[in-house]
VOGU-3710 file (C-alpha; in Angstrom, 3 decimals, decimal comma):
1> mtttatrpdg> 140,963/112,608/95,345  138,036/112,265/92,912  134,983/110,291/94,204  133,117/108,198/91,609  129,513/107,039/91,963  129,172/103,447/90,729  126,187/101,952/88,787  125,255/98,242/89,233  126,952/97,534/85,920  130,299/98,624/87,402
11> tghplevlqa> 130,629/101,907/85,506  130,316/105,346/87,033  130,934/109,104/86,615  133,030/111,430/88,754  131,060/112,843/91,689  131,842/116,412/90,860  130,460/115,981/87,364  127,255/114,536/88,753  127,045/117,417/91,248  127,415/119,888/88,273
21> ierrvlwlat> 124,549/118,154/86,498  122,500/118,281/89,800  123,001/121,981/89,977  121,955/122,430/86,369  118,836/120,333/86,783  117,914/122,523/89,867  118,419/125,680/87,861  116,453/124,468/84,842  113,528/123,088/86,900  113,354/126,336/88,917
31> sivhhanrvr> 113,640/128,442/85,782  110,890/126,614/83,867  108,452/127,581/86,680  110,049/131,032/87,012  109,492/131,826/83,276  105,880/130,607/83,328  105,089/133,005/86,132  107,453/135,874/86,034  108,498/136,236/82,390  105,865/134,898/79,968
41> pnpgglkvgg> 103,056/137,303/79,309  99,859/136,548/81,236  97,058/138,670/79,689  94,395/136,761/81,635  95,932/137,401/84,958  95,159/133,949/86,380  97,879/132,350/88,430  99,973/129,946/86,383  101,538/128,113/89,288  104,186/125,510/89,570
51> hqassasmvt> 106,171/124,005/92,442  109,776/125,123/92,738  110,172/123,811/96,269  108,633/120,432/95,644  110,844/120,092/92,561  114,017/121,078/94,551  113,569/118,349/97,108  113,593/115,815/94,211  116,556/117,042/92,245  119,248/114,900/93,845
61> imtalwfehl> 117,064/111,794/93,946  116,250/112,075/90,210  119,819/113,013/89,271  121,138/109,934/91,050  118,462/107,752/89,494  118,594/108,961/85,863  122,268/109,623/85,475  123,625/106,561/87,327  121,115/103,803/87,851  118,245/103,895/85,414
71> raqdrvsvkp> 118,147/101,565/82,446  116,213/101,655/79,243  113,913/98,916/80,300  113,025/100,623/83,546  109,939/102,795/84,008  109,487/105,736/86,410  106,388/107,417/87,858  107,418/110,898/88,956  105,890/112,779/91,770  103,370/115,278/90,185
81> haspvlhain> 104,864/118,419/91,602  108,313/117,459/90,393  107,310/117,497/86,668  109,753/120,467/86,011  112,629/118,225/87,120  111,507/115,598/84,652  111,358/118,233/81,902  114,803/119,534/82,841  116,426/116,077/82,760  114,875/115,212/79,480
91> yllgeldery> 115,964/118,497/78,010  119,653/117,729/79,100  119,315/114,288/77,522  118,111/115,718/74,220  114,556/114,320/74,552  112,893/117,807/74,807  113,329/120,695/72,453  114,363/124,035/74,061  111,251/125,784/72,703  109,123/123,801/75,196
101> lttlrafggl> 110,961/125,033/78,282  108,985/128,315/78,184  105,614/126,586/77,812  104,926/125,087/81,189  101,210/125,063/81,798  100,602/126,959/78,499  98,157/125,784/75,950  99,852/122,951/74,002  102,996/123,142/76,143  104,552/121,158/79,005
111> qsypsrakdp> 101,879/119,746/81,325  101,469/120,754/84,855  102,086/117,097/85,897  103,626/114,264/83,810  101,334/113,094/81,096  101,713/110,162/78,731  98,981/111,538/76,585  99,758/115,283/76,441  103,484/115,972/77,070  105,631/116,448/73,958
121> ypvdystgsv> 108,017/113,590/74,837  107,558/109,996/76,085  106,515/109,842/79,741  106,373/106,512/81,482  103,402/107,122/83,797  100,970/109,979/84,103  100,707/111,370/87,529  98,686/114,177/89,180  95,946/112,321/90,904  97,505/111,790/94,250
131> gigatapiwg> 98,000/108,160/95,096  97,053/106,932/91,659  100,272/107,820/89,884  102,240/106,397/92,800  100,607/102,950/92,566  100,535/102,788/88,735  103,911/101,122/88,542  102,705/98,308/90,778  99,956/97,497/88,253  102,363/98,181/85,427
141> alarryvask> 104,655/95,443/86,816  101,743/92,984/87,120  100,630/93,883/83,505  104,168/93,313/82,197  104,305/89,929/83,970  100,935/88,915/82,615  101,984/89,857/78,994  105,278/87,985/79,384  103,512/84,848/80,717  101,669/84,710/77,368
151> gagagtgrqy> 104,988/84,415/75,483  105,060/88,109/74,261  108,180/90,205/74,508  107,443/92,584/77,402  111,108/92,856/78,390  112,206/93,236/82,090  113,058/96,168/84,157  112,281/97,893/87,425  109,175/99,989/88,032  110,029/103,048/90,133
161> slvgdaelde> 107,592/105,318/91,958  108,861/108,663/93,166  106,454/109,507/95,887  105,943/112,545/98,143  105,619/111,655/101,832  102,258/113,326/102,116  101,038/111,108/99,215  101,225/108,255/101,689  98,159/109,657/103,385  96,116/108,315/100,400
171> gacweaildp> 94,343/105,087/100,979  95,057/104,031/97,462  98,668/103,609/98,341  97,964/101,216/101,176  95,280/99,286/99,302  97,944/98,586/96,637  100,781/97,788/99,034  98,679/95,277/100,976  97,335/93,313/98,005  98,722/89,703/98,277
181> mvgelgevvw> 100,046/89,665/94,634  102,193/92,753/95,210  104,572/91,042/97,654  106,027/89,060/94,804  106,887/91,990/92,548  110,560/92,436/93,174  110,872/94,907/90,222  108,729/97,549/92,181  110,759/100,271/93,836  109,276/103,272/95,704
191> ivdlnrqsld> 111,467/106,201/96,654  109,758/108,384/99,188  110,732/112,101/99,173  110,526/112,463/103,067  110,509/116,289/103,216  107,922/116,319/106,027  105,906/119,182/104,622  102,439/119,399/103,046  100,862/122,163/101,107  100,158/124,336/104,180
201> rvvpnigatr> 102,621/123,334/106,946  105,325/121,247/108,408  103,593/118,061/109,243  104,234/117,687/113,023  103,896/113,841/113,247  105,006/112,145/110,078  106,268/109,018/111,819  108,966/107,593/109,498  109,434/104,676/111,935  105,723/103,822/111,730
211> lqgmfdaagw> 105,713/104,049/107,943  108,785/101,867/107,701  107,043/99,300/109,920  103,985/99,290/107,694  105,925/98,614/104,567  107,979/95,914/106,394  104,841/94,211/107,647  103,666/94,034/104,025  106,793/92,200/103,039  108,689/95,062/101,432
221> qvltvkygrl> 112,436/95,659/101,726  112,817/98,894/103,627  115,972/101,101/103,199  116,434/104,452/104,736  118,726/107,281/103,565  118,533/109,774/106,401  121,941/111,459/106,696  124,520/112,593/104,124  128,261/112,102/104,225  129,032/115,349/106,169
231> leelftrpgg> 126,727/114,522/109,017  127,866/110,955/109,140  131,405/112,204/109,512  130,369/114,584/112,233  128,686/111,761/114,119  132,119/110,134/114,526  133,604/113,084/116,336  133,418/113,809/120,088  129,873/115,078/120,605  128,761/113,319/117,403
241> palrrridem> 126,445/110,794/119,105  124,789/113,654/120,898  124,318/115,433/117,588  122,663/112,410/116,005  120,488/111,932/119,080  119,491/115,573/119,009  118,459/115,618/115,384  116,679/112,113/115,714  114,622/113,291/118,660  113,630/116,775/117,666
251> snpeyqrllr> 110,215/117,374/116,167  109,736/118,053/112,500  108,787/121,704/112,978  111,737/122,337/115,296  114,091/120,849/112,670  112,548/122,847/109,873  113,076/126,067/111,909  116,723/125,367/112,078  116,859/125,530/108,219  115,838/129,204/108,437
261> csaqqlrerl> 118,398/130,140/111,074  121,590/132,150/110,812  124,817/130,475/111,907  124,720/132,429/115,299  121,089/131,259/115,863  122,081/127,617/115,024  124,832/127,816/117,689  122,223/128,888/120,277  119,447/126,396/119,258  121,123/123,245/118,050
271> pggdpelatl> 122,886/122,140/121,309  119,620/122,129/123,206  121,518/122,517/126,493  123,962/119,632/125,911  127,494/120,853/126,688  129,258/118,232/124,623  127,106/119,089/121,563  127,741/122,801/122,167  131,471/122,070/122,070  131,193/120,256/118,715
281> vgelddatlh> 128,961/122,993/117,198  131,457/125,649/118,441  134,278/123,958/116,496  132,471/124,224/113,182  132,870/127,228/110,926  129,637/128,951/109,763  129,615/127,350/106,310  130,111/123,811/107,681  127,410/124,325/110,328  124,999/125,724/107,750
291> aavrnlgghd> 125,652/122,717/105,436  125,434/120,203/108,235  121,814/120,945/109,303  120,579/120,342/105,724  122,977/117,440/104,915  120,191/114,874/104,605  120,610/111,559/102,668  118,162/112,610/100,000  120,565/115,306/98,910  123,651/113,125/98,987
301> ldalgdalea> 124,421/111,440/95,659  126,796/108,816/97,333  124,212/107,857/100,031  121,501/107,549/97,474  123,768/105,445/95,225  124,424/103,085/98,158  120,654/102,621/98,684  119,963/102,075/95,073  122,640/99,451/94,879  121,233/97,608/97,968
311> iddtrptvif> 117,971/96,740/96,264  117,710/92,948/96,172  115,008/92,617/93,464  113,401/89,645/95,211  110,561/91,644/96,846  109,189/95,250/96,497  111,518/97,874/97,953  110,793/101,277/99,497  113,588/103,813/100,015  112,859/106,564/102,566
321> aytvkgygla> 114,986/109,537/101,470  115,094/112,353/103,946  115,045/115,754/102,147  114,484/119,477/102,513  111,627/121,002/100,672  113,002/123,767/98,580  116,567/122,525/98,964  119,068/124,939/97,496  116,490/127,753/97,070  115,935/130,835/99,031
331> teghpqnhss> 112,646/129,356/100,189  114,025/126,057/101,587  112,397/124,742/104,650  109,732/127,521/104,922  106,466/126,022/106,106  104,519/127,850/103,377  106,942/127,227/100,419  104,771/124,752/98,580  103,645/127,097/95,746  105,991/130,025/96,546
341> lltdaqwaql> 108,004/131,564/93,730  111,495/133,031/93,787  111,717/136,704/93,213  113,649/137,918/90,277  116,434/138,843/92,689  116,463/135,455/94,305  116,494/133,731/90,919  119,521/135,747/89,905  121,278/134,769/93,120  120,582/131,136/92,280
351> aervgasvdd> 122,073/131,572/88,877  125,212/132,975/90,436  125,484/130,133/92,979  124,991/127,269/90,459  126,990/128,787/87,643  124,065/129,618/85,321  123,119/132,717/83,476  119,865/134,758/83,639  120,674/135,995/80,153  120,885/132,547/78,747
361> pwarfpagsd> 118,901/130,407/81,174  118,355/127,344/78,849  122,164/126,905/78,060  123,291/123,269/77,843  126,654/122,225/78,953  129,511/123,190/76,564  130,199/120,643/73,862  133,012/118,355/74,873  132,719/119,149/78,561  132,537/116,213/81,040
371> eaqvcaavaq> 129,011/117,027/81,907  127,934/117,138/78,176  129,594/113,769/77,636  127,795/112,183/80,597  124,517/113,530/79,360  125,164/112,071/75,923  126,151/108,719/77,374  123,129/108,588/79,563  120,846/109,519/76,681  122,298/106,619/74,657
381> rlrrdpapvt> 121,889/104,255/77,553  118,212/105,157/78,112  117,142/105,311/74,460  114,251/103,041/73,623  113,060/101,934/70,188  109,276/102,320/69,764  107,529/98,977/70,120  105,591/97,990/67,023  101,960/97,393/67,919  100,593/93,897/67,247
391> pvppipadig> 97,163/94,351/65,816  94,237/92,717/67,727  92,827/89,782/65,775  89,355/90,456/64,196  86,541/90,504/66,715  83,124/89,272/65,343  80,387/91,845/65,399  77,636/89,221/65,848  78,101/85,702/67,095  74,807/84,760/65,567
401> rtpagtattq> 72,734/83,314/68,486  69,330/84,685/69,433  68,740/84,293/73,131  65,427/82,765/74,086  63,540/82,160/77,438  64,248/84,313/80,521  67,621/85,745/81,077  69,504/88,592/82,794  71,966/90,969/81,135  74,405/90,034/83,897
411> aalgrvlldl> 74,295/86,344/82,999  74,598/87,280/79,352  78,060/88,696/80,010  79,502/85,242/80,937  77,626/83,610/78,082  79,129/85,977/75,531  82,630/85,476/76,858  82,205/81,656/76,571  80,758/81,974/73,038  83,773/84,029/72,119
421> trvapettgr> 86,232/81,275/73,075  84,387/79,144/70,558  84,014/81,420/67,626  87,206/83,606/68,009  89,784/81,693/70,120  92,689/83,832/68,978  90,960/86,993/69,933  89,740/85,524/73,252  93,290/84,804/74,079  93,860/88,447/74,579
431> vvtlcpdvss> 90,824/88,866/76,833  91,690/89,128/80,552  89,058/89,596/83,295  89,441/91,108/86,757  87,207/91,098/89,806  87,498/92,303/93,412  86,455/89,002/94,883  82,985/88,849/93,184  83,552/86,427/90,258  80,738/84,078/91,301
441> stnlggwvnk> 78,186/86,706/92,149  78,711/88,546/88,941  78,256/85,395/86,778  81,783/84,943/85,664  82,043/81,388/87,058  81,722/79,605/83,801  84,323/81,809/82,182  86,734/81,363/85,117  86,272/77,567/84,917  86,951/77,681/81,261
451> vgvwsarerv> 90,120/79,898/81,060  91,499/79,508/84,620  92,911/82,098/87,110  96,203/83,748/86,263  99,210/83,404/88,523  102,878/83,931/87,843  103,390/80,283/88,871  101,118/77,274/89,091  99,466/76,702/92,412  97,783/73,630/93,824
461> dwfaddpeti> 93,981/73,597/93,651  93,182/71,784/96,920  89,506/71,660/96,097  89,863/70,123/92,606  88,602/66,768/93,875  85,699/68,255/95,936  82,509/67,256/94,063  80,502/70,108/95,711  82,994/72,775/94,413  81,350/74,577/91,482
471> lhwrerptgq> 83,803/77,326/90,864  87,164/75,740/90,071  90,165/78,006/91,172  92,961/76,770/88,901  95,853/79,232/89,252  98,432/79,030/86,543  100,437/81,258/84,089  97,998/80,345/81,261  94,964/81,696/83,177  93,084/84,737/81,991
481> hlelgiaetn> 91,230/85,893/85,122  92,859/87,914/87,887  91,169/88,118/91,309  92,144/91,021/93,549  91,089/91,725/97,153  88,090/93,804/97,878  89,644/97,167/96,790  87,983/98,731/93,774  90,891/101,207/93,431  93,279/98,279/92,927
491> lvgllgelga> 90,930/96,724/90,356  90,740/99,750/88,073  94,440/100,587/88,638  95,365/97,226/87,191  92,608/97,476/84,577  94,232/100,798/83,235  97,698/99,241/83,068  96,453/96,098/81,381  94,781/98,385/78,921  98,022/100,240/78,253
501> twsrwgepll> 100,178/97,248/77,263  99,553/98,011/73,540  101,458/101,337/73,914  104,052/100,099/76,412  105,178/96,912/74,751  103,132/96,665/71,521  101,034/93,832/72,926  97,346/94,750/73,171  95,091/93,078/75,719  91,313/93,212/76,063
511> pigvlydpfv> 90,795/93,885/79,776  87,392/93,621/81,389  86,866/94,608/84,976  83,733/93,463/86,762  82,393/94,932/90,054  79,250/95,750/91,778  77,695/98,785/90,157  77,165/100,669/93,449  81,000/100,822/93,762  81,686/102,188/90,318
521> qralepwsfg> 81,811/105,602/91,869  84,506/104,497/94,257  86,484/103,222/91,325  85,661/106,089/88,929  88,447/108,538/89,765  91,404/106,031/89,241  89,686/104,490/86,258  89,058/107,985/84,735  92,860/108,728/85,366  93,750/105,439/83,694
531> iysggqsilv> 91,830/106,425/80,659  93,447/109,824/80,637  96,818/107,945/80,817  95,990/105,851/77,729  94,604/102,793/79,307  91,739/101,323/77,281  89,520/98,871/79,093  85,909/97,784/79,789  84,377/98,311/83,172  81,253/96,355/83,940
541> gtpsgvslap> 79,031/97,342/86,815  76,693/94,592/87,907  74,255/94,075/89,576  72,901/97,625/89,294  69,973/99,860/90,242  67,036/99,526/92,522  66,043/96,490/90,576  68,372/94,666/92,858  65,514/95,047/95,257  66,267/92,659/98,143
551> eggahqsitt> 69,802/93,990/98,661  68,653/97,348/99,948  69,815/100,893/99,497  73,472/100,321/100,110  73,679/98,088/96,996  71,323/100,049/94,777  73,116/102,444/92,405  71,454/105,643/91,274  73,842/108,024/89,593  76,005/105,589/87,662
561> psvgleqpgc> 73,884/105,698/84,334  75,334/109,154/83,639  78,921/107,935/83,992  79,418/107,246/80,266  77,405/110,388/79,441  80,065/112,472/81,262  83,316/110,456/81,123  85,775/111,440/78,392  87,316/108,588/76,480  84,488/106,141/77,353
571> tsyepafaid> 81,396/104,772/75,783  78,694/103,601/78,186  76,029/100,978/77,566  73,061/99,791/79,507  71,566/97,079/77,489  67,987/95,711/78,069  68,432/92,280/76,515  70,967/89,544/76,266  71,461/90,130/72,530  72,129/93,745/73,293
581> vewtllasla> 74,818/92,727/75,699  76,556/90,562/73,055  76,540/93,296/70,432  77,647/96,127/72,725  80,407/93,975/74,368  81,741/92,908/71,021  81,779/96,467/69,806  83,458/97,632/72,994  86,125/94,982/72,633  86,746/96,073/69,071
591> rlgrpdgtsa> 87,666/99,540/70,298  90,485/98,389/72,576  94,229/98,124/72,129  94,754/100,664/69,382  95,973/104,221/69,068  92,434/105,543/68,434  90,821/103,279/70,950  88,381/104,012/73,759  87,179/102,477/76,918  83,633/101,347/77,696
601> ylrlstrpvd> 81,353/101,003/80,708  78,474/98,438/80,752  75,835/98,623/83,297  74,162/95,264/83,714  71,173/93,954/85,810  70,162/90,837/87,592  66,477/91,409/86,585  65,175/88,346/84,712  63,601/89,461/81,366  61,696/87,516/78,763
611> qslaavptdp> 64,062/87,654/75,817  61,222/87,381/73,275  60,422/91,067/74,068  63,578/91,948/72,185  61,775/90,914/68,930  65,102/90,377/67,220  64,509/90,469/63,462  64,968/87,081/61,732  66,003/88,562/58,383  69,739/88,940/58,232
621> aarerrrrqv> 69,651/92,478/56,832  67,116/93,579/59,466  69,108/91,947/62,250  72,289/93,740/61,131  70,297/97,027/61,081  69,172/96,402/64,629  72,707/95,588/65,680  74,080/98,814/64,274  71,486/100,790/66,082  72,014/98,925/69,373
631> vagayllrga> 75,685/99,787/69,128  74,976/103,387/68,085  72,947/103,981/71,257  69,135/103,462/70,609  66,582/101,711/68,553  62,813/101,749/67,850  61,723/98,603/69,775  57,972/98,874/69,119  56,303/101,275/66,790  52,540/102,158/66,789
641> ddapavtiaa> 50,520/101,369/63,738  49,870/104,997/63,074  51,475/108,189/64,282  52,100/107,814/68,065  50,430/110,045/70,660  53,405/109,519/72,943  56,864/108,025/72,890  58,269/106,017/75,804  62,105/105,928/75,887  63,322/103,310/78,344
651> mgatvpeala> 66,734/102,020/79,283  67,986/98,771/80,770  65,871/97,013/83,404  62,858/99,221/82,856  62,036/98,239/79,232  59,552/95,454/80,375  57,428/98,107/82,174  57,580/100,391/79,185  56,304/97,663/76,959  53,571/96,683/79,392
661> atdrlaalgv> 52,534/100,364/79,615  52,381/100,536/75,826  49,956/97,598/75,697  47,637/99,169/78,321  47,828/102,574/76,631  46,766/100,982/73,387  43,727/99,540/75,127  42,917/103,152/76,167  43,200/104,314/72,581  46,649/106,037/73,129
671> aadvvcvtsa> 49,200/104,830/70,571  52,777/104,764/71,786  56,241/104,086/70,400  58,752/102,420/72,636  62,460/103,449/71,991  65,091/101,244/73,805  68,062/103,410/74,655  71,269/101,439/74,948  73,671/104,301/75,372  72,603/107,738/76,690
681> glvfralqar> 76,108/109,008/76,033  76,132/108,029/72,354  72,744/109,480/71,768  73,807/112,726/73,386  76,925/112,828/71,219  74,717/112,303/68,224  72,522/115,280/69,172  75,567/117,445/69,753  77,018/116,321/66,343  73,742/117,285/64,616
691> aghghgdswv> 74,131/120,765/66,067  77,713/120,945/64,821  79,316/120,379/68,285  81,711/117,396/68,214  81,392/114,061/66,480  78,804/111,363/66,711  76,642/109,122/64,686  73,794/111,572/64,056  71,968/109,089/61,871  70,837/107,188/64,990
701> leaafparra> 68,585/110,069/65,978  66,441/109,592/62,836  66,555/105,804/63,222  65,333/105,743/66,798  63,483/109,093/66,964  62,267/109,829/63,459  60,937/113,311/63,012  57,760/112,115/61,393  56,952/110,246/64,567  57,800/113,081/66,999
711> aplvtvldgh> 55,506/113,028/69,979  55,455/113,960/73,680  58,067/111,936/75,522  58,223/109,864/78,728  61,740/108,684/79,705  62,348/105,970/82,278  65,383/104,263/83,645  66,609/102,593/86,843  68,764/105,562/87,743  68,624/109,286/88,101
721> phtlaflagi> 66,123/110,684/85,549  68,364/113,533/84,419  70,309/110,897/82,411  67,710/110,766/79,662  66,143/114,228/80,137  68,091/115,599/77,122  66,075/113,351/74,783  63,329/115,846/74,817  65,544/118,182/72,981  65,780/116,074/69,927
731> hrvraahlgv> 62,391/117,275/68,708  61,762/119,804/71,447  58,683/118,087/72,777  56,895/118,099/76,033  58,316/115,515/78,360  58,181/113,648/81,671  61,161/112,026/83,145  60,952/109,028/85,568  63,772/107,469/87,490  65,314/107,199/90,847
741> srfgqsgdld> 66,338/110,160/92,926  66,181/108,727/96,472  68,167/106,040/98,247  66,870/102,618/97,586  64,738/100,320/99,814  64,729/96,599/100,431  61,669/94,766/99,079  60,209/92,700/96,221  60,785/94,063/92,754  57,158/95,328/92,247
751> svhrhhgldt> 57,135/97,210/95,494  60,497/98,817/94,952  59,603/99,865/91,365  56,325/101,313/92,618  58,140/103,173/95,430  60,416/104,857/92,905  57,808/105,373/90,164  59,288/102,885/87,769  56,253/100,848/87,591  53,800/100,499/84,662
761> dtiiraaldl> 51,064/102,522/86,403  53,289/105,481/86,903  54,477/105,362/83,231  50,910/105,227/82,063  49,922/108,226/84,178  52,962/110,220/82,937  52,015/109,432/79,389  48,417/110,375/79,755  49,432/113,683/81,366  51,334/114,512/78,173
771> vp> 48,613/113,450/75,663  46,606/116,467/74,364
//
C-alpha cells in the first residue's frame, strides 16, 4: 500500500517519491561541500570548510517543509550550517543553475551561509550570526503586520525559523521570545533541529523538557516530534514500553554512542539489564535494529507532516524535531563530526546507497519521472512574482527653520520629526520610530503624542483623562511608534526588518531606532547583520559621551564615534547644532528604502548649546552651501582673518570649547580656524577617494580643510581620539588629538571635561604646543 503525505490544502505526494527526493537532497548537499573541499583546486591551501553533518540532520525537515507544506507567501530562515541543503533544494526546483553547485565558498559563488544580498538566487533571510537569523522571522512578521496595517499589500504567510538546538544558547533568542508583542504572532513557527550536538561534543544536558517549558511559559504552542513510525510501532510490542523508557532516560552521550555501534554491540548495550527489553531486541534482525536506534521523528516525513499540520496559527509555534547529526552519512552521530568531511570512498558509498552517480553528481531526476513532476509542481507552487517597489515620496533637504536660543541635538531630533509632519505629511507617513522603553528620556515624547503608538489592534488608554500625564500612550493600528522591552537586540532586529520591507513587499518604510548611546555596542552586531541583509534604517544613539556628566561612567559612551567610520553600509553623523541634526537626518532619510540605499547612525547629545554659535548663513545660496558641507561631513565654522597658525577640528558636543579656545588664542596673537566635523566616516571616505581608494565626496576636503589654510591640527571630540586622528593626513601636518580614553566619571560638565582633557584650557595648550 502506498502512503501519501498530505498538505494542509488536501493534496499530497506518494511517500516513496518524497523519500527519493529526500535522498537526492542529502546527496546534493553533501556533494556541494565535497566538491568544494575534495575536488575543486585550492591553490591557497586554506581550509574551505562546510558542514555535511549539520546539513544531513536538516534534510528530512527541509524536504517535508518545502515539498509538502510551504506556500509562496511563506518565508523561511534556514539554519546557517544547512545552507547546502537550501542550495540543493533550490537546484531541484530550478531556482539555481548547475554551474553554481561547484562554487560553495568560492569568490562570487554560493555563500557559506544563506545571504539575501550575496547568493545568486532569492533568499528569504540571511543567517550566519547565531541567534540573529533565528529571530529575524519574528521581526519580519511584525514588519509585515505593520505594513499591512497601513493599507499596503504585504500579503500573508507563515514565518519559519529552522534553528539548531545549540543556537538556543544565544540570549538573542530568548530576548525575542519573551517580548510581549511576540505572543500574538501566530504566523511565527520555529522548527528546532534537536540533534544534541555542538561544534566540539555531544552536549550532555540539553534538557528538551526544560526548553519546551520555557517556550510554553512564553505562550507558544509546543509540539514535539521525537520518534519515527518504526519506533512507535516497536513501542506497541511486548517490551516496547521498556524500550521507550530506556531511550527516554538515557543520557545524550550514551544515546549517541549507540549510533556508532554494530548490531551485536547494540544487542549488548541497548537492553541495559532489562530482560523484557533484551527479548524484544533479540527478536529484531540486524537491519531493523540498526534502523530503530536512529528512527527519530526529525527523520520521519510522516511524523513531521503531522506536526506541521497541527500548527494552530493563533500563537507562535515551536516544533522540537529530534534528529541525528550526520544522519545517513558515515559520520553520523560522531561527537566530532561538526566540520568533518566524507572521504572519497565514503562519498562513493553514499552515492551507491542513495542511487546517485559520482560520475554525474549533479544529475536531476529524469524528465517525466514522478520525482521530476513533484519538483516541477512544487516550483510552480512556490514561485513568487517580484514586488514592484513603491518610491518613497520626496524628502525635503531643508525645512527652512533656523534654530535660536539654547538647545540640544537630542531635542532637535524630536523637533525635526514634528516639523516633517507639517511640511511633508506623505513622507512622514512612512516614518516609524522604535525605542527600548526610552521614548521620554530621548525626547521623542512630542512625536509619540502626535503620531501615536502602533498596535495591531486599538487598546484603551486608561490615563487619557489624567491631567498630569504628559506622554500619551495611544495604541492603535494607525500609530507610528513601536515600543519594545529593554532589549537592544530586539530593537535593532525589528529595525532591520522594517528597513527591508521595500525589498520584501515593495513598500518602503523609514525606520528610526532610538536608544542610549552607551548601548549601541550591545546592538551593533545584530544591526550590522541587518544592514548586511539589506535592512536600511537609522540608528540614533542619545544621550552620548562623557558630556552626560551626572550619569557616571556606565552611561558615558567612548568608542561609539568610530562606529560609522568602520561600519559598512552605514553613514554616521555627530552633529554639533540643531540645524545640523535637521540636515543630516533628512539626508539620512532620503537614502532609505531603495536598492542603492544605506543606513545611518546619528550620535546626539544632551549638552545645551547656544545655537547662535552655528552662524548659519542668511543668504539662501550660502545656506545651501553650508547644508551640503554638513551632509558631506565637515565645514569651516570659523576662519581666521589671515592664514591660521593652527586648525581646531571639533565634533559634536566639544564644538563650544573649540570656539572658546579660538577666541582666547586670538587674544594671544595665535590665529585659528575651527572646522566642525559632522561625519568622520564621510571625511575618511573622501580622503580615500582622493587617493584613488573607493568612492567619496572628495570636494569636502578642500571645502573644510583648504590647502591654502593648512596648519598644525588639534582634533577634539567627546569620544576616543583615534576617531579623528586621520585628519592630520589630509595635509600631513603636525597634530594633537584630544578625546576620551578612560571610563567616565560622575560630576558637573566642567569637571568631567577637565578630567578628560576636553576643556578649553587643554585645547589651548595643545594648540600652543604645535605653533612654531
